[in-house]
Each structure stands twice: as structure tokens, then as C-alpha cells.
C-alpha positions in Angstrom: 0.0 0.0 0.0 1.5 3.4 -1.0 2.2 5.9 1.7 0.0 9.0 1.6 2.3 11.9 0.7 2.8 14.7 3.2 0.9 17.8 2.4 1.7 21.3 3.8 0.1 24.7 3.6 1.5 25.5 0.2 -1.1 23.2 -1.4 -3.5 26.1 -1.4 -1.2 28.4 -3.4 -1.3 29.1 -7.1 2.5 29.7 -7.7 4.0 26.7 -9.6 7.2 27.1 -7.5 5.3 26.9 -4.2 3.2 24.0 -5.4 6.4 22.1 -6.2 7.1 22.1 -2.5 3.5 21.3 -1.3 4.3 17.7 -0.6 7.7 18.2 1.0 7.9 16.8 4.6 8.9 20.3 5.7 5.8 22.1 7.1 6.2 25.0 4.7 4.0 28.1 5.0 3.5 30.9 2.4 4.6 34.4 3.5 1.9 35.9 5.6 0.5 36.7 9.1 -0.1 33.0 10.0 3.5 32.0 9.7 4.9 35.2 11.5 2.4 34.9 14.3 3.1 31.2 14.8 6.9 31.9 15.0 6.2 34.6 17.6 3.9 32.4 19.6 6.3 29.4 19.6 9.4 31.5 20.1 11.0 30.2 17.0 13.2 31.7 14.3 11.9 31.8 10.7 13.5 30.1 7.7 12.7 32.2 4.5 13.6 30.1 1.5 13.3 31.9 -1.8 13.5 30.6 -5.4 11.5 30.2 -8.6 10.1 27.3 -10.6 12.8 27.2 -13.4 15.7 27.4 -10.9 18.0 24.4 -11.4 19.8 24.6 -8.0 16.5 25.2 -6.2 15.4 21.8 -7.5 18.7 20.3 -6.3 18.4 21.6 -2.8 14.8 20.4 -2.7 15.9 16.9 -3.6 18.8 16.8 -1.2 17.3 18.6 1.8 13.7 19.6 1.7 12.5 16.1 0.7 14.7 14.5 3.3 12.9 13.4 6.5 15.9 14.1 8.8 16.3 17.7 7.5 12.5 18.2 7.6 12.2 17.1 11.2 15.0 19.5 12.2 13.3 22.4 10.4 9.9 21.6 11.7 11.1 21.2 15.3 13.2 24.3 15.6 11.9 26.8 13.0 8.8 28.0 11.2 9.6 27.6 7.5 8.4 29.9 4.8 8.6 29.4 1.0 8.6 32.5 -1.3 8.4 32.7 -5.1 10.8 35.5 -5.9 8.8 36.3 -9.0 5.6 36.8 -7.1 7.3 38.7 -4.3 10.3 40.6 -5.6 10.0 43.0 -2.6 10.8 40.1 -0.2 13.5 38.8 -2.5 15.2 42.1 -2.5 15.2 42.4 1.3 16.7 39.0 1.9 19.1 39.2 -1.0 20.4 42.5 0.4 20.9 40.8 3.7 23.0 38.0 2.2 25.1 40.4 0.2 25.7 42.5 3.3 27.0 39.3 5.0 29.8 39.4 2.4 28.3 36.6 0.4 27.4 36.3 -3.2 23.7 36.4 -3.9 21.8 33.9 -6.0 19.0 31.3 -5.9 18.0 29.4 -4.0 18.2 32.1 -1.3 18.0 30.8 2.2 17.8 33.2 5.1 17.0 32.8 8.9 15.1 35.7 10.4 13.5 36.8 13.7 9.8 36.1 14.2 9.1 39.6 12.8 10.9 38.8 9.6 14.1 40.7 10.1 17.1 38.6 8.7 20.0 37.6 10.9 21.8 35.0 8.7 21.7 33.7 5.2 23.2 32.1 2.1 22.3 30.5 -1.2 22.6 26.7 -2.0 23.7 24.4 0.8 24.5 20.7 0.6 22.5 18.7 3.1 25.3 18.3 5.7 26.1 22.1 5.6 22.4 23.0 5.9 21.9 20.8 8.9 25.0 22.2 10.6 23.9 25.8 9.9 20.4 25.3 11.2 21.6 23.8 14.5 24.3 26.5 15.0 22.0 29.5 14.3 19.3 28.1 16.6 21.8 27.4 19.4 23.3 30.9 19.1 19.9 32.6 19.1 18.8 30.8 22.3 22.0 31.4 24.2 22.5 35.0 23.0 19.1 36.6 22.4 20.1 40.2 23.1 23.1 40.0 20.8 20.9 38.5 18.0 18.4 41.3 18.3 21.2 43.9 18.1 22.7 42.2 15.1 19.2 42.1 13.4 18.8 45.9 14.0 22.3 46.6 12.5 21.6 44.4 9.4 18.2 46.1 9.0 19.9 49.5 9.0 22.4 48.2 6.4 19.5 47.1 4.1 17.9 50.5 4.4 21.1 52.2 3.6 21.5 50.2 0.4 18.3 51.8 -0.9 18.7 55.2 0.6 18.9 57.9 -2.0 20.0 61.3 -0.8 19.8 64.4 -2.9 23.3 65.3 -4.3 24.6 68.8 -3.7 24.6 69.5 -7.4 21.6 68.2 -9.4 22.7 70.0 -12.6 22.2 67.6 -15.5 25.4 66.3 -17.1 26.4 67.6 -20.5 27.3 65.5 -23.6 31.0 65.6 -22.8 30.5 64.2 -19.4 28.2 61.5 -20.8 30.9 60.6 -23.4 33.4 60.2 -20.6 31.1 57.8 -18.7 30.6 55.6 -21.8 34.4 55.6 -22.5 35.0 54.2 -19.1 32.3 51.6 -19.6 33.7 50.6 -23.0 36.9 49.5 -21.4 34.9 46.4 -20.2 33.5 45.5 -23.7 34.6 42.1 -25.0 36.0 43.0 -28.4 35.7 39.5 -29.8 32.5 38.1 -28.5 30.5 41.1 -27.4 29.0 41.7 -24.0 31.1 42.2 -20.9 34.5 40.5 -20.8 34.6 37.1 -19.1 32.1 34.5 -18.1 29.3 33.8 -17.4 27.7 36.0 -20.0 24.2 37.4 -19.5 22.2 39.2 -22.2 21.5 42.6 -20.6 18.9 44.2 -22.9 18.6 47.3 -20.7 22.3 48.0 -21.2 22.2 47.3 -24.9 19.1 49.5 -25.4 21.1 52.4 -23.9 24.2 51.7 -25.9 22.2 51.5 -29.1 20.5 54.8 -28.4 23.8 56.4 -27.4 25.7 55.0 -30.4 23.1 56.3 -32.9 22.7 59.7 -31.1 26.5 60.3 -30.8 27.4 58.5 -34.1 29.9 56.4 -32.1 31.2 53.6 -34.4 32.9 51.9 -31.4 29.6 51.6 -29.4 27.5 50.7 -32.4 30.0 48.0 -33.4 29.9 46.6 -29.9 26.1 46.4 -29.9 26.0 44.8 -33.3 28.8 42.3 -32.4 27.0 41.4 -29.1 23.7 40.8 -30.8 25.3 38.9 -33.6 27.3 36.6 -31.3 24.3 36.0 -29.1 22.2 35.0 -32.1 24.9 32.7 -33.4 25.6 31.1 -30.0 24.1 28.2 -28.1 22.3 30.6 -25.8 19.9 31.2 -28.8 17.4 28.4 -29.4 18.0 28.0 -33.2 15.3 25.4 -33.6 12.4 26.8 -31.5 13.3 30.5 -31.0 14.0 32.5 -27.9 17.1 32.8 -25.6 18.2 30.9 -22.5 18.9 32.8 -19.3 22.7 33.1 -19.8 25.8 31.4 -21.1 28.2 29.7 -18.7 31.2 30.5 -20.9 32.6 33.6 -22.5 31.6 32.7 -26.1 27.8 32.4 -25.7 28.1 28.7 -26.5 26.8 26.7 -23.5 23.5 28.0 -22.0 21.9 27.6 -18.7 18.8 26.3 -20.4 16.0 28.0 -18.6 14.0 30.5 -20.7 12.6 33.6 -18.9 9.9 35.8 -20.3 11.5 39.0 -19.1 14.7 38.3 -21.1 12.9 37.3 -24.3 10.4 40.1 -24.1 13.1 42.7 -24.0 15.3 41.0 -26.5 12.4 40.9 -29.0 12.2 44.7 -28.7 16.0 45.2 -28.7 16.5 43.0 -31.9 13.6 44.9 -33.5 15.3 48.2 -32.8 18.7 46.8 -33.9 17.1 45.6 -37.2 15.9 49.2 -37.8 19.5 50.5 -37.3 21.7 47.8 -38.9 19.2 46.2 -41.4 20.7 42.8 -40.4 18.4 40.0 -41.7 19.5 37.7 -38.9 18.2 40.1 -36.4 14.8 40.0 -38.2 14.9 36.2 -38.0 15.6 36.3 -34.3 12.5 38.5 -33.7 10.4 36.3 -36.0 11.3 33.0 -34.4 11.2 34.3 -30.9 7.7 35.6 -31.3 6.7 32.3 -33.0 7.9 30.5 -29.8 6.0 32.8 -27.6 2.8 32.4 -29.6 3.3 28.6 -29.9 4.3 27.6 -26.3 3.8 30.5 -23.9 0.2 31.8 -24.4 -2.6 30.4 -22.2 -6.2 29.8 -23.5 -7.2 33.0 -21.5 -4.8 35.1 -23.5 -2.2 35.4 -20.7 1.6 34.9 -21.3 3.5 32.4 -19.1 6.5 33.4 -17.1 9.2 30.8 -17.8 10.3 27.4 -19.0 12.4 25.2 -16.8 16.0 24.2 -17.6 15.4 20.6 -16.8 13.3 17.9 -18.5 13.4 14.1 -17.8 15.6 14.9 -14.8 18.4 16.5 -16.9 19.3 20.0 -17.6 19.0 20.9 -21.3 17.7 17.5 -22.4 14.9 19.1 -24.4 17.3 21.2 -26.5 20.4 19.1 -27.3 21.0 16.6 -30.0 23.0 13.4 -30.7 24.8 13.3 -34.0 23.2 10.0 -35.0 19.8 11.6 -34.3 20.6 14.6 -36.6 21.8 12.3 -39.4 18.6 10.3 -39.2 16.4 13.3 -39.4 18.3 15.4 -42.0 19.5 12.5 -44.2 21.5 13.8 -47.2 21.4 17.4 -45.9 23.3 16.4 -42.7 26.9 17.3 -44.0 26.0 20.9 -45.0 23.8 21.2 -41.8 26.8 20.1 -39.7 29.0 22.7 -41.3 26.5 25.5 -40.8 25.7 24.6 -37.2 29.4 23.8 -36.3 28.7 20.2 -35.2 32.1 19.1 -33.7 34.2 19.9 -30.7 32.8 23.4 -30.1 29.2 22.1 -30.1 29.9 19.1 -27.9 28.3 19.5 -24.5 28.3 16.2 -22.5 27.3 12.6 -22.9 27.7 12.7 -26.7 25.2 15.5 -27.1 25.5 18.7 -29.1 24.3 22.3 -28.7 23.5 24.0 -32.0 25.5 27.1 -32.8 26.9 28.8 -35.9 30.0 30.7 -36.7 28.8 32.9 -39.5 25.8 34.6 -41.2 23.8 32.7 -43.8 25.0 35.1 -46.5 28.6 34.5 -45.7 28.0 30.7 -45.5 26.4 30.8 -49.0 29.2 32.9 -50.5 31.9 30.6 -49.2 30.1 27.6 -50.9 29.1 29.3 -54.1 25.4 29.1 -53.2 22.5 31.5 -53.4 21.8 33.2 -50.1 18.0 32.9 -50.4 18.4 29.1 -51.1 20.6 28.8 -48.0 18.0 30.6 -45.9 15.3 28.3 -47.2 17.5 25.3 -46.3 18.0 26.6 -42.8 14.3 27.2 -42.3 13.6 23.6 -43.5 16.1 22.1 -41.2 14.8 24.0 -38.2 11.3 23.0 -38.9 12.2 19.3 -39.1 14.1 19.5 -35.8 11.3 21.4 -34.2 8.7 18.8 -35.2 10.9 16.1 -33.7 11.6 18.1 -30.6 7.9 18.6 -29.9 7.6 14.9 -29.5 9.9 15.0 -26.4 8.9 15.5 -22.9 9.0 19.3 -22.5 10.5 21.2 -19.6 8.1 22.4 -16.9 6.3 25.6 -17.6 5.7 28.3 -15.0 2.2 29.0 -16.0 1.5 32.1 -13.9 1.3 35.4 -15.7 3.0 38.4 -14.1 1.7 41.9 -15.0 5.2 43.5 -15.2 6.7 40.7 -17.4 3.7 40.6 -19.6 3.9 44.3 -20.1 7.5 43.9 -21.3 6.2 41.4 -23.8 3.5 43.9 -24.9 6.1 46.6 -25.5 8.4 44.2 -27.3 5.6 43.1 -29.6 4.6 46.7 -30.3 8.2 47.5 -31.4 8.4 44.4 -33.5 5.1 45.2 -35.2 6.3 48.4 -36.8 10.0 47.5 -37.2 9.0 44.4 -39.1 5.8 45.7 -40.5 3.7 42.8 -39.1 0.2 43.5 -37.9 -0.1 40.1 -36.2 2.5 41.1 -33.7 0.4 44.1 -32.7 -2.7 41.9 -32.5 -0.9 39.6 -30.0 0.2 42.6 -28.0 -3.4 43.9 -27.8 -4.5 40.4 -26.8 -2.1 40.4 -23.8 -2.8 44.0 -22.8 -6.6 43.3 -22.9 -6.2 40.2 -20.7 -4.4 42.3 -18.1 -7.0 45.1 -18.3 -9.9 42.7 -18.1 -8.6 40.2 -15.4 -5.9 42.0 -13.4 -7.3 45.5 -13.2 -10.1 46.1 -10.6 -12.1 49.3 -10.8 -10.3 52.4 -12.3 -6.7 51.6 -11.3 -6.4 48.7 -8.8 -3.8 46.6 -10.6 -2.8 43.0 -9.5 0.5 41.4 -10.2 -0.2 37.7 -10.8 -2.8 35.8 -12.8 -3.3 32.0 -13.0 -6.2 29.8 -13.8 -8.7 32.6 -14.0 -7.7 34.3 -10.8 -5.6 37.5 -10.2 -3.7 37.7 -6.9 -1.1 39.8 -5.1 -1.6 43.6 -5.2 0.6 45.2 -7.8 4.0 46.6 -7.0 5.2 49.8 -8.5 7.1 47.9 -11.3 3.7 46.4 -12.4 2.2 49.8 -12.7 5.2 51.4 -14.3 5.7 48.7 -17.0 2.0 48.4 -17.8 1.8 52.2 -18.2 4.7 52.0 -20.6 3.0 49.2 -22.5 -0.3 51.2 -22.8 1.6 54.2 -24.2 3.3 52.0 -26.7 0.0 50.6 -27.8 -1.4 54.1 -28.1 1.4 55.1 -30.4 0.9 52.0 -32.5 -2.9 52.0 -32.7 -3.9 55.7 -32.0 -6.6 54.3 -29.7 -7.0 56.8 -26.9 -8.3 54.1 -24.6 -4.8 53.0 -24.0 -3.6 56.6 -23.4 -6.4 57.2 -20.9 -5.6 54.0 -19.1 -1.9 55.0 -18.9 -3.0 58.4 -17.4 -5.3 56.7 -14.8 -2.6 54.3 -13.7 0.0 57.1 -13.5 -2.3 59.0 -11.2 -2.8 55.9 -9.1 1.0 55.4 -8.9 1.4 58.9 -7.4 -1.3 58.2 -4.8 -0.1 54.7 -3.8 3.7 54.8 -4.3 5.1 58.4 -4.5 7.3 59.6 -1.6 7.2 63.4 -1.4 10.3 63.5 0.8 12.6 61.6 -1.6 10.8 62.5 -4.9 10.9 58.8 -5.9 8.3 56.0 -6.0 8.4 53.3 -3.4 8.3 49.7 -4.5 5.4 48.7 -2.3 2.1 50.3 -1.6 0.6 50.2 1.9 -1.4 47.1 0.9 1.7 44.9 1.0 3.9 44.6 4.1 7.6 43.9 4.1 9.9 43.2 7.1 12.3 46.0 6.4 10.5 49.3 5.4 9.3 50.3 2.0 12.2 50.9 -0.3 12.5 52.7 -3.6 14.0 50.7 -6.5 16.4 52.7 -8.6 19.0 50.2 -9.8 18.5 48.7 -13.3 19.2 45.0 -13.6 18.0 42.4 -16.0 14.7 44.4 -15.8 14.8 48.2 -15.6 14.0 49.6 -12.2 10.5 50.8 -11.5 11.6 54.4 -10.9 13.6 54.6 -14.2 10.6 53.2 -16.1 8.3 55.7 -14.4 10.8 58.5 -15.2 10.5 57.6 -18.9 6.7 57.4 -18.6 6.4 60.8 -17.1 8.7 62.3 -19.7 6.7 60.9 -22.5 3.3 61.7 -21.0 4.6 65.2 -20.2 5.4 65.8 -23.8 2.2 64.1 -25.1 -0.2 65.9 -22.7 1.7 69.2 -22.1 2.1 68.3 -18.4 5.0 70.3 -17.1 4.5 68.8 -13.7 5.3 65.3 -15.1 8.3 66.7 -16.9 9.6 68.4 -13.7 9.1 65.2 -11.7 11.0 63.1 -14.3 13.9 65.7 -14.2 14.0 65.7 -10.4 14.1 61.9 -10.3 16.9 62.0 -12.8 18.8 64.5 -10.7 18.6 62.2 -7.7 20.2 59.2 -9.4 22.5 60.9 -12.0 25.5 60.4 -9.7 24.9 56.7 -9.5 24.7 56.5 -13.2 28.0 58.2 -13.6 29.7 55.8 -11.1 27.9 52.6 -12.3 26.3 53.2 -15.7 25.8 49.4 -16.5 23.5 49.2 -13.5 21.6 52.4 -14.2 21.5 52.3 -18.0 17.8 53.0 -18.3 18.4 56.3 -16.5 21.1 56.8 -19.1 18.5 56.7 -21.9 16.5 59.3 -20.0 19.6 61.5 -19.8 20.0 61.2 -23.6 16.5 62.4 -24.1 17.0 65.3 -21.8 20.3 66.6 -23.2 19.6 66.1 -26.9 16.7 67.4 -29.0 13.5 65.6 -28.3 10.5 65.9 -30.7 6.8 65.5 -30.5 5.4 64.4 -33.8 1.6 64.9 -34.1 -0.2 63.7 -37.2 -3.8 64.7 -38.0 -6.2 63.6 -40.8 -7.4 60.5 -42.5 -3.8 59.4 -43.5 -2.5 59.6 -39.9 -2.2 55.8 -39.3 -0.3 55.3 -42.6 2.0 58.2 -41.9 2.7 57.2 -38.4 3.4 53.6 -39.5 6.0 55.0 -41.9 7.6 57.1 -39.2 7.8 54.3 -36.7 9.3 51.9 -39.2 12.6 53.8 -38.5 14.6 54.0 -35.3 13.6 57.3 -33.5 14.2 57.0 -29.7 14.2 60.8 -29.4 10.6 61.3 -30.2 7.0 60.6 -29.1 4.4 60.1 -31.8 0.7 60.8 -31.6 -2.0 60.9 -34.2 -5.8 61.2 -34.8 -8.2 60.8 -37.7 -10.9 63.0 -36.0 -10.9 66.4 -34.3 -9.4 66.0 -30.8 -9.0 68.1 -27.6 -5.7 66.5 -26.7 -3.1 69.2 -26.4 -1.0 68.2 -29.4 -4.1 68.1 -31.6 -6.1 71.1 -30.4 -7.0 73.4 -33.4 -4.8 71.4 -35.7 -7.3 69.3 -37.6 -8.1 69.8 -41.3 -10.8 67.6 -42.8 -9.4 68.1 -46.3 -5.8 67.0 -45.8 -3.5 65.3 -43.3 -1.0 67.5 -41.5 2.3 66.6 -39.7 3.3 68.8 -36.8 6.9 68.6 -35.6 7.3 70.1 -32.2 10.2 70.6 -29.8 9.8 71.9 -26.2 6.1 72.5 -27.0 6.9 74.8 -29.9 5.7 73.5 -33.3 6.9 74.2 -36.8 4.4 75.0 -39.5 2.5 71.9 -40.5 3.9 69.7 -43.3 1.8 67.7 -45.7 4.6 65.3 -46.7 6.7 63.0 -44.5 9.8 63.8 -46.5 9.5 67.5 -45.5 8.9 66.6 -41.8 11.9 64.3 -41.8 14.1 67.2 -42.5 13.1 68.7 -39.1 13.0 65.7 -36.7 16.3 63.8 -36.6 18.6 62.0 -34.3 22.3 62.8 -33.9 
């Protein structure tokens, strides 16, 4: 007779990560009052264990420790244990990650902290083998019981350190830097460029779309050949490498080596959403057909594998399948020969099957060393024929791969990550002139509006199986506002502009701190153990404050709102010093600096031809403008008294001062420009 599996309180959660632990013998609780009150009543410390569903080493620690009866008994007897999905609760992840980093330890996941019953951390680390975990649990519990006063003092000191990490004080001089100072910052940054493989020197290598978006904008604006070459090289090497899923589309989380060859195979929505937008912009600048292919195949993967029946987009795919990392994505040589038959020799040359592609256990990771056109030229073949061959090979392999057991899908939908996807699709729709991409963006945005938005502006963060949960954080509001503005520019539907304005007003009410002039990450609806902190540092996702700074800047120009423009400038003044010292971790602020110190244009188009004219404008790369249009008379500030029923007019404005209207786009292009 089979034993009945243990079930803990996580069984009632919707997060796939928490549900993965619902049958551990550890008596896990989700974060909340019940767990904190139990710890206080029983006089126990708290274990806060943080991870996410596609985290490989989280799975390893679960197998080694959290499924082990001996470890579980120790945790249950001496602690109250809380599991946290970092993707659902980035605020908690930030607090405990800061604690671990202050303990002079490297951060990462799984993240395991021990805290007082009120949630304040006192000790922590990342992955622990079973023996080390048992030893640590016993030692921390012993120290707490024998030195309670000292433990409380240490918790207070660590709490202060966490607060200091996020404390932003107004600099003595908030004067905006000039172009020469900005060039100096980029020159110092460029010393860390990898001249051969792109990205930053060394390994591992992470795609950092926020950084590359800034560098692309800077390179075009300043006409810097060095910076533009670096961006093109980085995107080219990523697209050629094993980090790119050549068969199915999309990118893995990072490469473990310095050549982008061997990926850590998990696929995250936030990476791919931003990379779709970045490669779309790069295609506009470089006209590289491989960049277009990256966008096309990445969106095909999203549409095929990552969209729910409710129109929501999933968060991630696991690295593991059939108990092995990467099993779903790698190929044995005999398998490739069987599938590709007489095409195998040329396929093997194109995808570099050999020593560089060999991974482990006789398996290969597809990668390439050159562009299709170069490959065709070297072999005296027609480039179009080679591209057709590649497309055929990839389709054969995809059909075969879809028969395999797929990696686990994190099927929750997060408002902030979905918003990144909406913005990426909107960029792709006009860069690649594909209406279907815009239709998919509208589908995702409508799903958020209809299922994650309550009333006028009460936004929720997570959606799964028909239910929205967790009050939205500032990053959810900021990125959805950005997505709504991008949809307005692409569709001219003022519903999206009005929604952006409502959510911006709600952001001021719920998150804005008058004293600092920045937006806090949490609203009063969500409690955290260490204060309410403002997020300013850009990482793999831009910070909530930098996104809102861009939103206010754009809305200020669209709506003639000088208060929005002033707030954006004040926010920039608060963090400009951090950008100068660490531009790679504040690069979205750097893009806002570019918009402030270089000419920025408002392009308003009125008349029946407005959609077609704007479509033509947005087909090109113009990061230094905001575009608006209407086919009917409108009272929006940019359109007031500017409508002519007999002809379409193009108004090019700068600093709220407009040129005489143009009737042809060629004439207007002579006025708005970049660089």
C-alpha cells in the first residue's frame, strides 16, 4: 500500500514554485501573518527560502534537503519555514538578497535566510549541501537561544544596512550632465567591452537588454562607431551562440562560458520580451536580416508555447526535463543524421557540429560561426536558397523536438513581465511591419485590463487559472503604463492613453514619496519586514523608478504636463551620480539622460492618413521622439485646433513649440532627426 504523501500549507497556493514544495515533509507556509504569528507564539526563528520554478539549484536543494525526513524534522522542530516565489514577491527577495550580500556573500538562488519572528534577517546564504544546511540550522538556533540580546542587536544593524543600500540622498549639485560628461562615462564603460564576443568581458555572459538599449541609443545619437560595433557584435554573437534556441526560437537565461556557446537552459519571459524589442530596434538600425529572423522566431515560440487559453503569457520554461538540464534542447549526432538525411553534412558545417558544439554525454548544442549570406558565399550558393534550407532544417528538428517530454512551464502570468512582452511586440510590429504582432500585444494587454485590473486603477501582479492575486507593485504599474503608451502610439486608440494616465495618477497616490521625490516599490497594501524601499538600480529588468521617469517624460510631452516633466527631471537628478559611477546598473536612467540633453521631438499627425504616416515614421529608429495621431478632431493638447478635414498634417514640435505643419513626410523628416 502506497504511503500517503505529506501535504503542507503550500497546497492552497497558485504559484508553480510553491506547489512544487507542497508535498515536502517540511511544514512550509506561504509568506503571511499566519507564519509570522506562529513563530512569535512558539518563540522560533523563521526560515525564509526563496526561489523560482525554473531554478536548477532550487530543485537540487529540494531533492537533497527539503525532501529528506531528517532535515525536515529539524526544520519543523526548531523553525517556522516559509517558502517564497521570488517572481511573485520581488520585494521580499530584495530584502533578503540585500541581507545575504551584506553578509559578504554572493547572492543567487535558492536564497535561504534565517530571520527573527518579525521577519528581520540575521543570517543567510544560497545553496547548501545537506550536511552544511543541517549544521547551519543547528548552530544558528543554538546561538539565538544562548545570545538573544546580541541577536536582536545584530538584526537591527543588518536592517539598517539594508535600508542604507536603498537610501537615495539628494546630491549637492543636481545639474544635468552635458554631452562631454556622458561621453566620458561611456568611454570608461567601453573598457569592459569584450572586443571578440561582445557583452562584458569574461564568463558567465548574460544578455543585458537594458544596457544594450542604452548603448544602441547612445551609439546612434552620438554617431559612435565603437559603441555601435559593440552592440551589433554582441547581438550577432548571441544570435549565433548556443544561448539562442536556433530550432524553436528565444534565448536561454545566460551562457556559462565567454563565447555564448553553452547556455543555462531556462527561458525567462522577461529576457525574451526585452530581446524581441531590442533586436527589432537593432534591425531598424543595422538592417541585419539575422536580427529580423531572431525576432520572428522568438515571437513564434511565444505564440506557440507561452500563451494560455485565456490570453495570458506564461513566465518561464524550466532548464530541466526528464531529470536532466537541457535534455529538451540538445541533439545526438546520429539523431541529426537520421532526421536530416543527405542534408546532414551541410547542416553540420553550418551549425558547427564538432568539438565546439559538444556538450556532454555525446550531445551537441547547435551554434553557428557565420551569417547565412557568408556561408552561402563561401560555398558558391544562393543566399536565399541557404536561408530556405535553414528554415527547413529548423522545422524538421522542431517537429521532432515537440515529441519530447518538455521542460516544466511556470504558467503564472505576471503583469510586469507581460507588459515587457507587450512593449516588445509593439516595437516588432512596426519595425518588421507585421500587424499580427500588434494583435498579439493587444490580446495580452486586454487580458491584463480585463482580469488584473479592478475598478479604475487597482492593478494586480499575478494571474493564473482565472484568478488574479497579489496587489501590484510599482514595477507592475510602471511597466503596464509603458505598454499602454506603446499601444497608443501603434494604434492611435486613446483608450490606452487614458488608461496610462489613470494608472499614473494611481501610482502617485499609492507609491510616491514626497520626501525623496521617488516612487516606493510597495504600496501600503503589502507589508515587508524592512521598510518600504525605492527601486532605482536597473538590472535584467529596468528599475521601477527609471521606467516611471520615462513614462512621465513621454506623458509630459504628449499631454503638455510640465508637472510630469519636472518630476522626471527631479528623479533623474537624484540618481545621476549613481549613473556616472555605475552606468551598467543604471542604464535605463542613461537613456533618459540622452532624451534630456539632446533634442526631443513631439510628432503629431492629424487627418485620415495619420495611421499610414505614423506607421512609416515608426518603421525607422527614433528613440528621441514621441508620436501621436488622430483621424478625427481631438482636444488632446497636441491636436487642439490642428485638424483639417481636407488633408493630413504633420506637426513637428520641440519643447512645446511647433513648426508650420507639413503635408509630406519627407519634409517633416528634415526637421526631426537624431544625432
